[in-house]
C-alpha positions in Angstrom: 41.5 22.6 22.5 38.2 23.3 24.1 36.9 26.8 23.4 33.4 28.2 24.3 31.4 28.6 21.1 28.2 30.5 21.1 25.4 28.7 19.2 23.1 30.9 17.1 20.7 28.1 15.9 20.1 24.9 17.7 18.0 22.1 16.1 17.0 19.3 18.4 18.7 16.8 20.6 18.2 13.1 20.0 19.3 10.2 22.1 22.0 7.6 21.3 20.1 6.1 18.3 21.0 5.6 14.6 19.1 8.1 12.4 18.6 8.7 8.6 16.9 11.3 6.5 17.2 15.0 5.9 20.7 14.6 4.4 21.8 11.7 6.7 22.2 8.5 4.7 23.4 4.9 4.6 25.0 3.8 1.3 23.4 6.8 -0.5 19.9 5.8 0.7 17.4 7.7 2.8 19.1 11.1 2.5 16.1 12.6 0.6 13.6 11.9 3.4 11.9 15.0 4.6 12.4 14.2 8.2 14.7 12.3 10.6 13.9 8.6 11.2 15.3 6.1 13.7 16.4 2.9 12.1 18.1 -0.2 13.7 21.8 0.2 13.0 22.5 -3.5 12.9 19.8 -4.0 10.3 21.0 -1.3 7.9 24.6 -2.3 8.5 23.7 -5.8 7.2 21.5 -4.6 4.3 21.4 -0.8 3.6 18.1 -1.1 1.7 16.3 -3.0 4.5 14.2 0.0 5.6 13.4 1.4 2.2 10.0 -0.1 1.9 9.0 1.2 5.4 10.3 4.7 4.8 9.2 5.1 1.2 5.7 3.7 1.2 4.7 5.4 -2.1 7.6 3.7 -3.9 6.7 0.3 -2.4 3.3 0.4 -4.0 4.7 0.9 -7.5 5.2 -2.1 -9.7 8.9 -3.0 -9.7 9.4 -0.5 -6.8 11.3 -0.9 -3.7 9.6 -4.2 -2.9 12.1 -5.7 -5.3 15.6 -5.5 -4.1 16.8 -4.1 -7.4 15.5 -0.6 -6.6 17.6 2.0 -4.7 14.6 4.0 -3.5 15.9 7.2 -4.9 12.9 7.9 -7.1 11.7 10.8 -4.9 14.6 13.1 -5.4 
C-alpha cells in the first residue's frame, strides 16, 4: 500500500552507487567510518577487505596493520 508519509528529517540523496561507512558495512567492515564512501561493488563483493587500506590510512601505516590481509580494520572503533 502506498501512503503519503511526511518526512521530518532528510539526509541527502546519492546516485545509484555502492556506499559504506556511517553504519553501512560489508562483512562487518567499514561501518565505523565517520562518513559515507563510494566503493566499487564488484571489488568488495570479491574481497570485502579490498578497500580497507584506502579508507583506513592510519591503520595501513601501522606495522602488521591493514596492509596485511589478516587485519579486519576494526581498530578504530
